[in-house]
NULUMTOR-527112 format. One record per residue (C-alpha): residue number from 0; residue in three letters; x, y negated, z negated. Coordinates in pm, 1 decimal. Layout:
// NULUMTOR-527112
+-----+------+----------+----------+----------+
! pos ! code !        X !        Y !        Z !
+-----+------+----------+----------+----------+
! NUM !  ALA !        X !        Y !        Z !
...
+-----+------+----------+----------+----------+
This chain:
// NULUMTOR-527112
+-----+------+----------+----------+----------+
! pos ! code !        X !        Y !        Z !
+-----+------+----------+----------+----------+
!   0 !  UNK !  11556.7 !  -8178.4 ! -11900.3 !
!   1 !  UNK !  11719.0 !  -8095.7 ! -12234.1 !
!   2 !  UNK !  11822.1 !  -8453.7 ! -12320.4 !
!   3 !  UNK !  11687.7 !  -8657.0 ! -12611.2 !
!   4 !  UNK !  11545.2 !  -8940.7 ! -12401.5 !
!   5 !  UNK !  11678.0 !  -9195.3 ! -12649.2 !
!   6 !  UNK !  11630.2 !  -9494.7 ! -12415.1 !
!   7 !  UNK !  11255.9 !  -9426.5 ! -12402.3 !
!   8 !  UNK !  11205.9 !  -9413.3 ! -12778.3 !
!   9 !  UNK !  10971.0 !  -9426.8 ! -12965.1 !
!  10 !  UNK !  10777.4 !  -9240.8 ! -12694.3 !
!  11 !  UNK !  11021.8 !  -8948.9 ! -12697.3 !
!  12 !  UNK !  11046.9 !  -8894.0 ! -13072.2 !
!  13 !  UNK !  10784.7 !  -8618.3 ! -13044.3 !
!  14 !  UNK !  10730.1 !  -8571.8 ! -12670.0 !
!  15 !  UNK !  11025.7 !  -8481.8 ! -12442.1 !
!  16 !  UNK !  11073.0 !  -8755.7 ! -12181.7 !
!  17 !  UNK !  10984.8 !  -8541.6 ! -11876.6 !
!  18 !  UNK !  10650.7 !  -8460.0 ! -12042.7 !
!  19 !  UNK !  10555.7 !  -8826.7 ! -12083.0 !
!  20 !  UNK !  10266.4 !  -8898.1 ! -11846.0 !
!  21 !  UNK !  10253.4 !  -9154.1 ! -11566.8 !
!  22 !  UNK !   9942.3 !  -9183.8 ! -11349.7 !
!  23 !  UNK !   9781.8 !  -8896.4 ! -11536.8 !
!  24 !  UNK !  10055.6 !  -8634.2 ! -11496.7 !
!  25 !  UNK !  10382.8 !  -8555.2 ! -11674.3 !
!  26 !  UNK !  10687.9 !  -8707.3 ! -11504.6 !
!  27 !  UNK !  10832.2 !  -8361.7 ! -11435.9 !
!  28 !  UNK !  10510.4 !  -8246.8 ! -11267.8 !
!  29 !  UNK !  10519.3 !  -8540.2 ! -11024.4 !
!  30 !  UNK !  10884.2 !  -8458.0 ! -10952.4 !
!  31 !  UNK !  10828.6 !  -8086.0 ! -10895.2 !
!  32 !  UNK !  10531.0 !  -8150.7 ! -10666.2 !
!  33 !  UNK !  10735.2 !  -8397.1 ! -10458.1 !
!  34 !  UNK !  11024.5 !  -8150.8 ! -10424.9 !
!  35 !  UNK !  10790.5 !  -7870.3 ! -10321.4 !
!  36 !  UNK !  10639.1 !  -8097.8 ! -10055.4 !
!  37 !  UNK !  10978.2 !  -8166.2 !  -9891.3 !
!  38 !  UNK !  11087.7 !  -7800.5 !  -9902.5 !
!  39 !  UNK !  10837.1 !  -7727.0 !  -9624.6 !
!  40 !  UNK !  10792.9 !  -7364.5 !  -9735.2 !
!  41 !  UNK !  10678.5 !  -7163.9 ! -10033.8 !
!  42 !  UNK !  10892.8 !  -7215.4 ! -10342.6 !
!  43 !  UNK !  10949.4 !  -6879.2 ! -10512.6 !
!  44 !  UNK !  11066.8 !  -6990.1 ! -10855.8 !
!  45 !  UNK !  11080.3 !  -7306.4 ! -11067.5 !
!  46 !  UNK !  11324.3 !  -7304.8 ! -11359.2 !
!  47 !  UNK !  11318.0 !  -7559.5 ! -11641.5 !
!  48 !  UNK !  11630.7 !  -7621.5 ! -11851.2 !
!  49 !  UNK !  11511.8 !  -7753.0 ! -12185.8 !
!  50 !  UNK !  11603.4 !  -7801.9 ! -12550.9 !
!  51 !  UNK !  11402.2 !  -7668.6 ! -12842.3 !
!  52 !  UNK !  11071.9 !  -7816.7 ! -12728.5 !
!  53 !  UNK !  10835.5 !  -7562.6 ! -12885.7 !
!  54 !  UNK !  10601.4 !  -7297.9 ! -12750.9 !
!  55 !  UNK !  10318.3 !  -7534.2 ! -12647.2 !
!  56 !  UNK !  10543.3 !  -7745.6 ! -12425.8 !
!  57 !  UNK !  10702.8 !  -7436.1 ! -12273.8 !
!  58 !  UNK !  10355.7 !  -7310.3 ! -12185.3 !
!  59 !  UNK !  10274.1 !  -7646.5 ! -12021.9 !
!  60 !  UNK !  10589.2 !  -7618.2 ! -11810.0 !
!  61 !  UNK !  10503.7 !  -7263.2 ! -11705.3 !
!  62 !  UNK !  10159.8 !  -7382.5 ! -11597.2 !
!  63 !  UNK !  10314.3 !  -7653.6 ! -11377.9 !
!  64 !  UNK !  10502.5 !  -7383.7 ! -11185.8 !
!  65 !  UNK !  10204.3 !  -7147.9 ! -11170.3 !
!  66 !  UNK !   9982.0 !  -7420.9 ! -11022.6 !
!  67 !  UNK !  10233.0 !  -7439.8 ! -10737.3 !
!  68 !  UNK !  10224.4 !  -7059.9 ! -10701.0 !
!  69 !  UNK !  10583.9 !  -7026.7 ! -10819.0 !
!  70 !  UNK !  10734.5 !  -6800.0 ! -11082.1 !
!  71 !  UNK !  10824.3 !  -7002.0 ! -11395.5 !
!  72 !  UNK !  11152.2 !  -6958.6 ! -11581.4 !
!  73 !  UNK !  11265.0 !  -7128.0 ! -11903.3 !
!  74 !  UNK !  11631.6 !  -7176.5 ! -11994.5 !
!  75 !  UNK !  11784.9 !  -7353.5 ! -12293.6 !
!  76 !  UNK !  12072.9 !  -7596.6 ! -12330.0 !
!  77 !  UNK !  12158.0 !  -7609.0 ! -12701.1 !
!  78 !  UNK !  12454.2 !  -7848.4 ! -12675.2 !
!  79 !  UNK !  12482.7 !  -8170.7 ! -12468.8 !
!  80 !  UNK !  12797.2 !  -8068.6 ! -12280.1 !
!  81 !  UNK !  12728.4 !  -8240.1 ! -11948.4 !
!  82 !  UNK !  12543.1 !  -8196.0 ! -11622.0 !
!  83 !  UNK !  12749.5 !  -7901.1 ! -11494.7 !
!  84 !  UNK !  12696.7 !  -7713.6 ! -11819.9 !
!  85 !  UNK !  12322.0 !  -7788.1 ! -11813.3 !
!  86 !  UNK !  12276.5 !  -7647.0 ! -11463.6 !
!  87 !  UNK !  12484.5 !  -7340.3 ! -11544.7 !
!  88 !  UNK !  12242.1 !  -7260.5 ! -11826.9 !
!  89 !  UNK !  12010.3 !  -7150.1 ! -11545.0 !
!  90 !  UNK !  12278.7 !  -6939.4 ! -11372.9 !
!  91 !  UNK !  12041.1 !  -6645.4 ! -11324.3 !
!  92 !  UNK !  11827.2 !  -6867.0 ! -11101.1 !
!  93 !  UNK !  12115.6 !  -7005.9 ! -10892.9 !
!  94 !  UNK !  12061.8 !  -6784.9 ! -10588.6 !
!  95 !  UNK !  12028.1 !  -6864.8 ! -10220.3 !
!  96 !  UNK !  11860.2 !  -7192.2 ! -10128.2 !
!  97 !  UNK !  11798.0 !  -7406.1 ! -10434.2 !
!  98 !  UNK !  11719.4 !  -7761.6 ! -10535.5 !
!  99 !  UNK !  11860.4 !  -7908.6 ! -10856.8 !
! 100 !  UNK !  11688.6 !  -8213.1 ! -11006.3 !
! 101 !  UNK !  11726.9 !  -8421.5 ! -11320.9 !
! 102 !  UNK !  11378.7 !  -8463.8 ! -11458.2 !
! 103 !  UNK !  11368.1 !  -8834.6 ! -11545.6 !
! 104 !  UNK !  11356.8 !  -8964.6 ! -11190.2 !
! 105 !  UNK !  11085.1 !  -8972.1 ! -10925.3 !
! 106 !  UNK !  11108.9 !  -9039.5 ! -10555.6 !
! 107 !  UNK !  10896.6 !  -9094.7 ! -10248.1 !
! 108 !  UNK !  11006.7 !  -8934.7 !  -9921.5 !
! 109 !  UNK !  10856.1 !  -8816.3 !  -9593.4 !
! 110 !  UNK !  11138.9 !  -8601.1 !  -9457.6 !
! 111 !  UNK !  11151.9 !  -8220.5 !  -9464.8 !
! 112 !  UNK !  11448.5 !  -8027.2 !  -9603.1 !
! 113 !  UNK !  11707.4 !  -7911.0 !  -9346.0 !
! 114 !  UNK !  11817.9 !  -7568.1 !  -9470.1 !
! 115 !  UNK !  12092.0 !  -7545.7 !  -9207.5 !
! 116 !  UNK !  12303.5 !  -7792.8 !  -9404.9 !
! 117 !  UNK !  12552.0 !  -7679.0 !  -9670.8 !
! 118 !  UNK !  12409.5 !  -7928.6 !  -9913.3 !
! 119 !  UNK !  12212.0 !  -8250.8 !  -9939.9 !
! 120 !  UNK !  12253.7 !  -8515.4 ! -10207.1 !
! 121 !  UNK !  11968.1 !  -8759.4 ! -10237.4 !
! 122 !  UNK !  12077.9 !  -9123.1 ! -10252.3 !
! 123 !  UNK !  11917.3 !  -9463.8 ! -10267.7 !
! 124 !  UNK !  12058.0 !  -9802.9 ! -10170.7 !
! 125 !  UNK !  12068.1 ! -10032.1 ! -10474.0 !
! 126 !  UNK !  12185.9 ! -10384.4 ! -10550.2 !
! 127 !  UNK !  12405.6 ! -10302.7 ! -10851.5 !
! 128 !  UNK !  12566.6 !  -9957.2 ! -10827.9 !
! 129 !  UNK !  12806.0 ! -10004.3 ! -11121.9 !
! 130 !  UNK !  12593.1 !  -9793.9 ! -11360.7 !
! 131 !  UNK !  12551.4 !  -9498.1 ! -11125.9 !
! 132 !  UNK !  12745.7 !  -9233.4 ! -10945.5 !
! 133 !  UNK !  12775.9 !  -9332.4 ! -10579.2 !
! 134 !  UNK !  12884.4 !  -9172.7 ! -10253.2 !
! 135 !  UNK !  13086.6 !  -9292.2 !  -9958.3 !
! 136 !  UNK !  13010.0 !  -9175.9 !  -9603.5 !
! 137 !  UNK !  13239.1 !  -9090.4 !  -9313.8 !
! 138 !  UNK !  13194.2 !  -9165.4 !  -8943.8 !
! 139 !  UNK !  12969.5 !  -8859.0 !  -8905.0 !
! 140 !  UNK !  12735.9 !  -8978.0 !  -9182.4 !
! 141 !  UNK !  12853.9 !  -8702.5 !  -9414.2 !
! 142 !  UNK !  12964.0 !  -8763.9 !  -9771.3 !
! 143 !  UNK !  13337.7 !  -8823.4 !  -9795.7 !
! 144 !  UNK !  13374.9 !  -8917.2 ! -10163.3 !
! 145 !  UNK !  13197.7 !  -8923.6 ! -10500.9 !
! 146 !  UNK !  13267.4 !  -9211.6 ! -10739.8 !
! 147 !  UNK !  13124.4 !  -9217.0 ! -11092.3 !
! 148 !  UNK !  13016.2 !  -9565.8 ! -11213.1 !
! 149 !  UNK !  13263.7 !  -9768.5 ! -11003.1 !
! 150 !  UNK !  13404.6 ! -10080.4 ! -11166.8 !
! 151 !  UNK !  13472.8 ! -10231.5 ! -10824.5 !
! 152 !  UNK !  13232.3 ! -10213.9 ! -10530.3 !
! 153 !  UNK !  13293.4 !  -9907.3 ! -10313.4 !
! 154 !  UNK !  12939.1 !  -9818.7 ! -10206.1 !
! 155 !  UNK !  12576.9 !  -9913.7 ! -10273.0 !
! 156 !  UNK !  12443.7 !  -9559.1 ! -10219.9 !
! 157 !  UNK !  12354.6 !  -9433.5 ! -10567.6 !
! 158 !  UNK !  12308.4 !  -9063.8 ! -10642.5 !
! 159 !  UNK !  11953.2 !  -9031.6 ! -10776.2 !
! 160 !  UNK !  11993.9 !  -8687.9 ! -10937.0 !
! 161 !  UNK !  11837.9 !  -8451.5 ! -10679.4 !
! 162 !  UNK !  12051.1 !  -8201.2 ! -10485.0 !
! 163 !  UNK !  12000.2 !  -7919.2 ! -10233.5 !
! 164 !  UNK !  12241.3 !  -7626.2 ! -10202.8 !
! 165 !  UNK !  12214.7 !  -7348.9 !  -9944.2 !
! 166 !  UNK !  12428.5 !  -7113.2 ! -10155.1 !
! 167 !  UNK !  12327.4 !  -7106.5 ! -10519.5 !
! 168 !  UNK !  12577.3 !  -6832.2 ! -10603.5 !
! 169 !  UNK !  12867.3 !  -7043.8 ! -10476.9 !
! 170 !  UNK !  12749.7 !  -7339.6 ! -10683.4 !
! 171 !  UNK !  12733.6 !  -7111.3 ! -10987.3 !
! 172 !  UNK !  13094.1 !  -6999.7 ! -10933.6 !
! 173 !  UNK !  13219.8 !  -7358.0 ! -10912.7 !
! 174 !  UNK !  13030.4 !  -7458.6 ! -11227.0 !
! 175 !  UNK !  13167.3 !  -7157.3 ! -11413.2 !
! 176 !  UNK !  13519.3 !  -7251.1 ! -11299.4 !
! 177 !  UNK !  13487.0 !  -7587.4 ! -11476.4 !
! 178 !  UNK !  13376.6 !  -7421.2 ! -11799.9 !
! 179 !  UNK !  13638.5 !  -7145.0 ! -11788.0 !
! 180 !  UNK !  13919.7 !  -7394.3 ! -11728.0 !
! 181 !  UNK !  13782.0 !  -7660.3 ! -11963.7 !
! 182 !  UNK !  13775.9 !  -7922.9 ! -11688.3 !
! 183 !  UNK !  13596.9 !  -8225.3 ! -11832.0 !
! 184 !  UNK !  13548.3 !  -8588.1 ! -11743.0 !
! 185 !  UNK !  13457.1 !  -8838.3 ! -12013.7 !
! 186 !  UNK !  13426.3 !  -8546.9 ! -12254.6 !
! 187 !  UNK !  13169.6 !  -8349.5 ! -12054.2 !
! 188 !  UNK !  13147.9 !  -8094.7 ! -11774.4 !
! 189 !  UNK !  13035.2 !  -8295.7 ! -11471.5 !
! 190 !  UNK !  12848.2 !  -8174.0 ! -11164.5 !
! 191 !  UNK !  13042.6 !  -8420.5 ! -10948.6 !
! 192 !  UNK !  13367.2 !  -8231.6 ! -11026.6 !
! 193 !  UNK !  13210.7 !  -7912.5 ! -10891.0 !
! 194 !  UNK !  13088.5 !  -8098.9 ! -10582.0 !
! 195 !  UNK !  13439.5 !  -8231.6 ! -10516.5 !
! 196 !  UNK !  13586.3 !  -7881.0 ! -10544.1 !
! 197 !  UNK !  13324.2 !  -7742.6 ! -10305.6 !
! 198 !  UNK !  13395.6 !  -8022.1 ! -10061.0 !
! 199 !  UNK !  13771.2 !  -7954.8 ! -10069.0 !
! 200 !  UNK !  13698.3 !  -7591.9 !  -9981.1 !
! 201 !  UNK !  13501.6 !  -7688.9 !  -9670.9 !
! 202 !  UNK !  13144.6 !  -7747.8 !  -9781.7 !
! 203 !  UNK !  12983.8 !  -8044.1 !  -9603.4 !
! 204 !  UNK !  12735.2 !  -8254.6 !  -9797.2 !
! 205 !  UNK !  12488.5 !  -8484.5 !  -9623.9 !
! 206 !  UNK !  12300.5 !  -8778.0 !  -9776.0 !
! 207 !  UNK !  11926.0 !  -8747.2 !  -9820.0 !
! 208 !  UNK !  11750.9 !  -9082.1 !  -9796.4 !
! 209 !  UNK !  11436.0 !  -9160.6 !  -9992.6 !
! 210 !  UNK !  11182.4 !  -9433.7 !  -9929.6 !
! 211 !  UNK !  11161.5 !  -9522.5 ! -10295.3 !
! 212 !  UNK !  11346.0 !  -9422.1 ! -10611.4 !
! 213 !  UNK !  11163.7 !  -9457.8 ! -10940.9 !
! 214 !  UNK !  11339.5 !  -9444.3 ! -11276.2 !
! 215 !  UNK !  11179.8 !  -9346.2 ! -11608.3 !
! 216 !  UNK !  11473.6 !  -9434.5 ! -11828.7 !
! 217 !  UNK !  11305.4 !  -9688.4 ! -12058.2 !
! 218 !  UNK !  10963.3 !  -9835.3 ! -12130.8 !
! 219 !  UNK !  10972.0 ! -10112.6 ! -11870.4 !
! 220 !  UNK !  11100.7 !  -9881.5 ! -11598.7 !
! 221 !  UNK !  10838.5 !  -9618.9 ! -11682.3 !
! 222 !  UNK !  10554.8 !  -9872.7 ! -11670.3 !
! 223 !  UNK !  10684.6 !  -9987.3 ! -11330.3 !
! 224 !  UNK !  10699.9 !  -9625.2 ! -11212.7 !
! 225 !  UNK !  10338.0 !  -9579.2 ! -11321.9 !
! 226 !  UNK !  10247.6 !  -9880.9 ! -11110.0 !
! 227 !  UNK !  10428.4 !  -9752.2 ! -10801.6 !
! 228 !  UNK !  10285.0 !  -9399.4 ! -10831.3 !
! 229 !  UNK !   9934.2 !  -9546.3 ! -10850.1 !
! 230 !  UNK !  10003.6 !  -9760.0 ! -10543.0 !
! 231 !  UNK !  10150.9 !  -9466.8 ! -10348.7 !
! 232 !  UNK !   9900.5 !  -9198.9 ! -10448.3 !
! 233 !  UNK !   9591.4 !  -9408.0 ! -10512.9 !
! 234 !  UNK !   9339.1 !  -9432.9 ! -10793.6 !
! 235 !  UNK !   9173.5 !  -9154.6 ! -10984.3 !
! 236 !  UNK !   8876.6 !  -9270.2 ! -11189.6 !
! 237 !  UNK !   8682.9 !  -8977.0 ! -11325.0 !
! 238 !  UNK !   8307.8 !  -8991.3 ! -11277.0 !
! 239 !  UNK !   8278.6 !  -8832.9 ! -11621.2 !
! 240 !  UNK !   8449.0 !  -9127.2 ! -11793.0 !
! 241 !  UNK !   8205.0 !  -9334.3 ! -11997.4 !
! 242 !  UNK !   8210.7 !  -9696.7 ! -11883.2 !
! 243 !  UNK !   7980.4 !  -9951.0 ! -12043.8 !
! 244 !  UNK !   7977.3 ! -10317.0 ! -11937.7 !
! 245 !  UNK !   8332.2 ! -10277.0 ! -11808.6 !
! 246 !  UNK !   8525.0 ! -10341.3 ! -11488.8 !
! 247 !  UNK !   8805.9 ! -10133.7 ! -11336.2 !
! 248 !  UNK !   9045.5 ! -10317.4 ! -11103.6 !
! 249 !  UNK !   9215.7 ! -10051.1 ! -10892.4 !
! 250 !  UNK !   9452.7 !  -9876.7 ! -10862.4 !
! 251 !  UNK !   9408.6 !  -9706.1 ! -11199.8 !
! 252 !  UNK !   9396.5 !  -9360.8 ! -11352.3 !
! 253 !  UNK !   9109.5 !  -9297.2 ! -11593.6 !
! 254 !  UNK !   9071.0 !  -8960.3 ! -11763.7 !
! 255 !  UNK !   8736.0 !  -8780.0 ! -11772.4 !
! 256 !  UNK !   8710.2 !  -8809.8 ! -12152.1 !
! 257 !  UNK !   8791.1 !  -9182.8 ! -12171.4 !
! 258 !  UNK !   8538.8 !  -9424.2 ! -12322.3 !
! 259 !  UNK !   8556.6 !  -9790.1 ! -12220.3 !
! 260 !  UNK !   8324.3 ! -10063.5 ! -12347.3 !
! 261 !  UNK !   8310.7 ! -10440.1 ! -12280.4 !
! 262 !  UNK !   8653.6 ! -10437.2 ! -12116.4 !
! 263 !  UNK !   8844.4 ! -10524.7 ! -11800.9 !
! 264 !  UNK !   9098.3 ! -10258.7 ! -11702.0 !
! 265 !  UNK !   9360.9 ! -10291.1 ! -11431.7 !
! 266 !  UNK !   9528.8 ! -10309.5 ! -11206.9 !
! 267 !  UNK !   9801.5 ! -10044.7 ! -11266.0 !
! 268 !  UNK !   9660.8 !  -9888.6 ! -11583.2 !
! 269 !  UNK !   9666.6 !  -9518.6 ! -11673.1 !
! 270 !  UNK !   9428.5 !  -9404.6 ! -11944.9 !
! 271 !  UNK !   9484.2 !  -9056.7 ! -12086.2 !
! 272 !  UNK !   9227.2 !  -8819.6 ! -12239.7 !
! 273 !  UNK !   9017.6 !  -8901.8 ! -12546.1 !
! 274 !  UNK !   9104.1 !  -9271.2 ! -12535.7 !
! 275 !  UNK !   8853.8 !  -9526.7 ! -12662.4 !
! 276 !  UNK !   8883.5 !  -9889.7 ! -12551.4 !
! 277 !  UNK !   8657.3 ! -10173.6 ! -12662.2 !
! 278 !  UNK !   8665.2 ! -10550.7 ! -12602.9 !
! 279 !  UNK !   8997.8 ! -10536.8 ! -12417.9 !
! 280 !  UNK !   9175.7 ! -10676.1 ! -12114.3 !
! 281 !  UNK !   9450.5 ! -10436.4 ! -12010.9 !
! 282 !  UNK !   9674.9 ! -10436.6 ! -11704.5 !
! 283 !  UNK !  10002.0 ! -10272.7 ! -11599.2 !
! 284 !  UNK !   9995.4 ! -10038.5 ! -11899.0 !
! 285 !  UNK !  10016.9 !  -9667.7 ! -11984.8 !
! 286 !  UNK !   9790.4 !  -9524.1 ! -12254.9 !
! 287 !  UNK !   9896.9 !  -9163.6 ! -12313.3 !
! 288 !  UNK !   9574.5 !  -9052.4 ! -12482.4 !
! 289 !  UNK !   9389.5 !  -8967.0 ! -12806.8 !
! 290 !  UNK !   9401.7 !  -9333.4 ! -12908.9 !
! 291 !  UNK !   9170.1 !  -9619.3 ! -13001.3 !
! 292 !  UNK !   9238.1 !  -9971.3 ! -12869.2 !
! 293 !  UNK !   9027.3 ! -10262.4 ! -12994.3 !
! 294 !  UNK !   9024.8 ! -10637.5 ! -12911.7 !
! 295 !  UNK !   9352.8 ! -10619.4 ! -12720.3 !
! 296 !  UNK !   9497.6 ! -10814.4 ! -12429.9 !
! 297 !  UNK !   9780.9 ! -10592.6 ! -12308.5 !
! 298 !  UNK !  10022.8 ! -10609.5 ! -12016.6 !
! 299 !  UNK !  10348.8 ! -10432.1 ! -11937.6 !
! 300 !  UNK !  10279.9 ! -10202.3 ! -12232.7 !
! 301 !  UNK !  10308.6 !  -9836.9 ! -12323.2 !
! 302 !  UNK !  10111.6 !  -9667.8 ! -12599.7 !
! 303 !  UNK !  10163.0 !  -9308.6 ! -12709.2 !
! 304 !  UNK !   9918.6 !  -9051.1 ! -12842.0 !
! 305 !  UNK !   9710.9 !  -9075.6 ! -13159.4 !
! 306 !  UNK !   9752.9 !  -9453.5 ! -13187.0 !
! 307 !  UNK !   9508.3 !  -9693.4 ! -13351.3 !
! 308 !  UNK !   9567.6 ! -10047.8 ! -13225.6 !
! 309 !  UNK !   9342.4 ! -10332.8 ! -13340.3 !
! 310 !  UNK !   9466.2 ! -10667.5 ! -13209.8 !
! 311 !  UNK !   9356.1 ! -11026.2 ! -13265.0 !
! 312 !  UNK !   9275.2 ! -11076.1 ! -12895.2 !
! 313 !  UNK !   9602.9 ! -11250.2 ! -12809.3 !
! 314 !  UNK !   9801.5 ! -11150.6 ! -12502.1 !
! 315 !  UNK !  10076.8 ! -10907.8 ! -12595.4 !
! 316 !  UNK !  10334.0 ! -10660.9 ! -12464.1 !
! 317 !  UNK !  10376.2 ! -10361.6 ! -12693.0 !
! 318 !  UNK !  10556.8 ! -10027.7 ! -12701.2 !
! 319 !  UNK !  10404.5 !  -9793.0 ! -12960.5 !
! 320 !  UNK !  10501.7 !  -9431.7 ! -13015.6 !
! 321 !  UNK !  10277.9 !  -9144.1 ! -13121.5 !
! 322 !  UNK !  10086.5 !  -9154.2 ! -13451.4 !
! 323 !  UNK !  10113.5 !  -9531.9 ! -13495.8 !
! 324 !  UNK !   9857.0 !  -9759.4 ! -13657.4 !
! 325 !  UNK !   9853.2 ! -10136.3 ! -13602.9 !
! 326 !  UNK !   9581.2 ! -10360.7 ! -13744.7 !
+-----+------+----------+----------+----------+
C-alpha cells in the first residue's frame, strides 16, 4: 500500500488511499477483516508495506492487526519499482502459508481457503478486461496463462489483486530472481513474471471466485464501494449521535460524535466522527469526519476531513479534500 493514490486525489494528498474510510472503517481494515474471515484459522501476522506515512498512521495499522489478534509488521517501499519489488520489501514475512493483497480493492466472498492448493489467484468476471491483468483456464479449471492488459479479448477473468501461496519462501526466491537478473516488464518488476516462472516449474494455480469485487481507485468508485459495503454489512447508526428533527434513510453509517439537525440523510451515506450537518439532504455520499456541512443537497459526493462546506441549497456532486473551505 505504498502507492500515491493519485486517481483518488484530492482525498489522498494527506491520507494514504488505504486509510480512506468507507462505511466507517479504513479500506485496508475492511480488506484485512475479509481475508481473515476466508482463512478459516488464526492469522499469525499481518504485514503492511507502506511509504513514508508517518508514525500516527503506522500506529493505526498496527492496531488493525492487533484487533484481529495478529502480530503487526511494517515494511517500507521507498521507490515505485513494481508489484514484485513491493512484495519483496516484506521478504522477512514471506514464510509458509501467506496471502498477498493490494490494499485498494475490496471483495465479498463466502468460500474458505483451501490450503492444499499450491496457490490461488482471486479473479472476477468483468465486461471490459482490457485495463486489467487476466487469466486463462485449462480443462481442469486451473490457470494456464497470465495476460497483462490484453489488447484483444482473451479472457474476462480479471485478477483482482489478492493471492494465496502455500510456500512463501519459494515466492520470495522467485521475486528475488527478478530483481537479481533485472527482469522488468514496462519498466517495473512484475508479480505476474514471478507467477509465470513458478508455473513453468510445476506450481499449479487455481482461480478463486468472489461474489463481488469493489474498487476504490477514484472518487466515484469509492462512493459506490461505500454503498455496496453498507448494503452487504448493514447500517450502523450510533445511539450516541445527536439527531434533531432529522431522518435517516438506511443503510447508513453514523458516527457516535456526529451532530445532525433539520436534515434528511441517506440512503448510502457514511458520516465520520465530529461531523456537524444542518439543513441538508445528503445521499450516496462519504463524509470522512471533523467537518461542517450547511444547507447542502449532496449526492454521489465525497468530502474529506476538516472541511467547511456552506452551499446555497442546490443539488450538487462534489469531491473535496481535507482542509477545504467552500462558502
